[in-house]
N, C-alpha and C positions, 0 to 999 in steps of 0.2 A: 750328634749327629758324622756322617760320617764322612768319608774325603770324598765321596760322588754327589753327598747333596754341597757340597762347600763348591764342587767344582761347577755343581747347575746354577747355585747362586750364582758364582764370579761371572757367567757368561751372559744370564739374566741382565746386572748392572752394566755390563762392556756394551750390550746390543742396547739399552734405554730404558729397561724396563724401568716403570716406576714404582707398582706394587709388589711387594717380593711377600712370600706366605712365609709364615712365625712358625718355629719348629714347633711341636705338638697340635698344631691347629688340627680338627677334625678337618675327616674328607666328608660330611653330612655337611658342613657350613659352605663348601663350593671353594673352588679355588678363584682367582681372577684369572689363570688360563682358559677354564671355562667357560666363563663369561667372555671373556674376552672371543674365544673362539663363536661364540653363540652371537655374538654383533657381527661378528665376520659372513656367520651364512647370513645375515638378514639382512647383508649390503649387496650378497654376490646368489640370493633364493632366485630361482627361474621361477616362473608363471607357468602353472598347468594349463593345460586348455580349458577347463572352464573360467578360471579366472582368465585368461584372453578371451575368450567367447561373450563374455560380462565384461568387457573392456571394450569390445567392439562392437555390442551393442547385439551380440547374436545370443544372447541366451533367450533358452526354450521357453522356461517358466514367463521372461518378459511378455516371449512373442503369444505366449496364450492370452495372455492380457490385455494387448495390445496394446503395450507403452514401449519404449522405446529405453535404452540408456547409451550411456560410453560414448564413442564418437559417434554415432549413428544417432542419438538424439542431438548432437550440437549441431549435424548438417542439418535435421531434420529442423533446428530450430527455427530457422531464417526461413522456411516453409510458408505459404500463406496458410493458417489455418479454417476451415470454411466458417467456423463457430464467431468468427469476425465480421460474418454477412448473417445475419439473423433472418431476414426476408428469405432466406433460401429453404429453412425449416418449413416454414407458409407455402411457399411454390410446390414443394415433393409431398407436402400433406395434401394440398389441392390436387394433385396427381393421382394420388392412391385413390381419394373417390369418385374423380374423373374416369380412369381406366378401371375400378370396377363395374360404372354401369355401362361402358361402351362395351368392354369384353364381354358383358353378358348380352349386348345385345348382337356382339359377333359371333359367339358361338352359340346361344341359345341355350347355357346351360348357366349354371351356378357357380359364380366365379369371386374369388377373394382377390383382396390383393391388400399384402401389407409393405411397410417399409421399415427395411430390419435395419438398416446404416445409413449414417450420409457421413461421410469421412473424405479427409483430406488425402491425396497419393501423389507420387510420383507418376508421370506418365508411362516411364520406362521398366519401373519397377511392376507398374500392374499389366501392361502389354506380357512381361515375361510370366506371370503368375496366371494367365485364362487358362482355363481346366479346357483343351482342348479332347474333340472337337466342338466347335462353337461356327457361331452365325454373327458377324458381325458385320452390321448398319450403319455406315457412315451418312452422316448427315447433315445438312446444312443449313444455320441461321441467315438467312436472306438479309435482313436489318442492319445485322452485325456483322455480315460479311465475314464468318469464319465457322468452325468446322466443330462436330461435338461425333461423339462413338456410344453407338447403342449394344452391349455385347448379350446375346439371349443362348444359354445355357441347351444342351444336347436335347435333358429333360422334358424343357418346355417345348421345344422343336419338334419332339416327336408326339408329345401331348396336345398339342394346339395343331397337328394334323391328324391324329388320330379322332377329335372331336370334329372336327370341321366337315372328316368323312366318313361320321356315324358311327366312332366306337363304339364299342358296347359300355356303359357304365360298370364300374368296379371292377373291369381288364384293365391294369397296369399297362400302360406302353413299350414297345417289346423296340427294343434300343439295340441298334446293328452297328458293329463297329468296322471300323476299317475300309468302310467305302465313303464316297463324296457321296453329298447332298443331291436329291433327284430335281429337274425342275417345277417338279409339282410340290415338295416339302420348301424351295425356296420361294416361291408364289404366294403358297400358303404362309408361311411364315413373312413373309412383303406385306402382307394385309392386314396381318395384326403389328408390326411396326408402323406402317402408316397410321394405323388406328393411335399408337401410342403416340408417336408423332405429332398428332393432330390438338389431343390431351396434351400433350408442353406445352404445346404453342398456348393451349387456353389458360393452364397453368399461371403462365409469365403474361398474361395482359391484364389484369390489375396495373401491374408494374407499369411493362410496357410491351407494346405491339410488336410481335414478332411470331415468322412465320419458318418453321423445320421444314426442311424437305427432303427429302433420300435423295443423297447420291448416288451411294452405291452397296453392295453389298456382297462382302469378301469371308471367304474361311480363315486366312491366314493370317495371321498378324503383324505380317510384316509389309500387308499390302493393305493396311488399314491406319499407318501411320499419318496423326492430323497434328503434329506437333513435335516441338525438341523432348527428348528423352526425359531431359532433367526438370522439366516443366510441372508446375503445379499443378493437378486439378483437383474435381468434385468428385467425387464418385458415391452414388446414388443403386442402394442394392435393393431392389423390390421383387418380393417373393410370392408368385402367382399358382392359387389353389385352384384347382377344378375338380373337386372328390377325391377321389384319389391319386385325381394325376396333377401333375405341376411341375414349377420349375422359376427359374430366375432369370431378372432382366436386370442387365448392372447396364447406368446412366451415366457417361463420365465424360465431363463438361471441363475442357482447358478454363483457366483462369482468364485469359486470352480473350475467349469468348466471353465470355461474361461483364469485360471491360466498357463497353458501353453504357452500362446501367449496374455501374459498383457503388455508385451513391445511392441509387434507389433500395441497392441489395442489403444498405449500411442501415437500414431504417429499422427504428423498432417493434415499429407495428405499421399497418395500411394506412399510405397520407400522412406520414410525418413529414412535419417541414421544416427538421432543423431548425427553428427560432426564427423563422421569419415571419413578418407582422404582416397581414392581409390588410391590414387597417390602416398603417403607414403607406403604404404602395398606394392602395386607393386616394390616398390623399396627395401621395408625389405625384401620383398622374396626374389628378384635375389640377395643382398650379402649374405640373409643366405646359397645360393644354391653353394656363390663360400667363402664360409668360409672354410679354412683348420683343420680338424682335425687329430688325431695322432691314428692310428690303431696298435693291439697290435696285434701277433698272437703266442699263446701261444703251444710252441714243446710238454710242459708235463708239470702234477703235479703232487706234492706226499707230502704226510705229514710224516712227522719225529721227533719225539721226542725231546725236546731241551737239552736232552745232548749229543745225537748224534750228534745235531749241534756245539755245541762249543767243540767236540773233531776232529773237519774240520780241516785240513792241507792242504796246500800248494801239489795240484797232489791228492788230493781225490776225487775218481770217484762214482758218483748219476746216478744208474738206473734209467729210465724211463720205465712206462709199454706202451710206445706209440712206434708204428710198421712204419716202410716205408709206406703200406697202407694206417694206419691211416685220415681222414681227421683231420684237426688243427682248431681251433678253434679264431676267429679274433674279439675282442673287442675295442669297443670305451670307453675309462674309464673301469669302472667294469660293463659296460653292453654289452654280450654277441650278437653281429651282425649279423655272416657270419661264413658260415664252408664250408672247401673246400680240395681236396688233393693239399699235398704238391708235390715239383718239383725243379729243379733246371734252370734258365736262366742267360746267361751269367757270370757265375761263382756265382750267390745268391741263394740263398735259396728263392725258390717264392711260391707261394700259392694262386691256384685258385677259386674265388669265386665258390661255385656252388650249396648254397641256402640259404636263409635268417632266419633264427632262430626266430622263434614268442615264443609269449611269455610261451605258451604250451610247445613248444621243449625245453624252459630254465627249466623249472620245473620238464622236462622228466631230462633233463642233470645232475641236481643236486636231483634226487631222491626223488623228493616231490610227 
């Protein structure tokens, strides 16, 4: 060992290095210096762009398969999944069958409607992904007091215009870019949207009667905002084929709109009772009808000061403001139930029930 190696060993010992290479060790066995260097490289290694994209959930391979990973998977894990509402599949399948018949009657042509996908999306992400130009139809669910959105792509718009105006079969629709939709095109698409909304109402009828009415039609997604951008929505993608022509209709319904019938959408099959026992309900109803209750006939009421009440003696008389022709009030506990005239039957005071006291009548009695 030469002087140079001796000086290096002394420097490493002074620096606190635990492992010291032994003289004569081959270079192929690897030195601790190289091992220590690789460990430091692992600790300080910088992620490349592909690893960053995979971590944040922007991997192209995963996007093609419709799956999320990384941070996006954690964010979307809190979003409600439409699969938790099994009845939605039945509703949209019913919508497809109804639309196939109604669009055939509208166009007098062979129309095939198919359901491509039902998924859960965030409203803001969907609005940013709409391929323009498109026709956005905002509709309102009257009974649920909320809104939904129907998007018709340009291919279907030009196809439906071509079909309704007598275009030749086998000729693809001419697509003109860079111009707004004309009034005729808008009116024809509105007819198709009205038919589709009527079928959507019929699809929900077995669950809950609802009327979907067209509110307005927009071409700019900014003017078709119906909920907050981060809210979860159900998205149904429908494919409409009319021979060589056709396009897509996408129906997006926020979960807030479906909230009034959420319990019904949780059913696994139509008419599920969630464990309710109808036999027990009928028995309980019959027993309640046979239950005895006590009614009190109030002959009169009067408010007196406490000192006058303390001066009462045997034989004291109390004068009420009730006359013979006045109607008496019948109460069940403290709740006024009936009113009617007073009379006499078999030597007893009797009250004939003349009318039922409503809540408003009760307020009038107490002067509210």
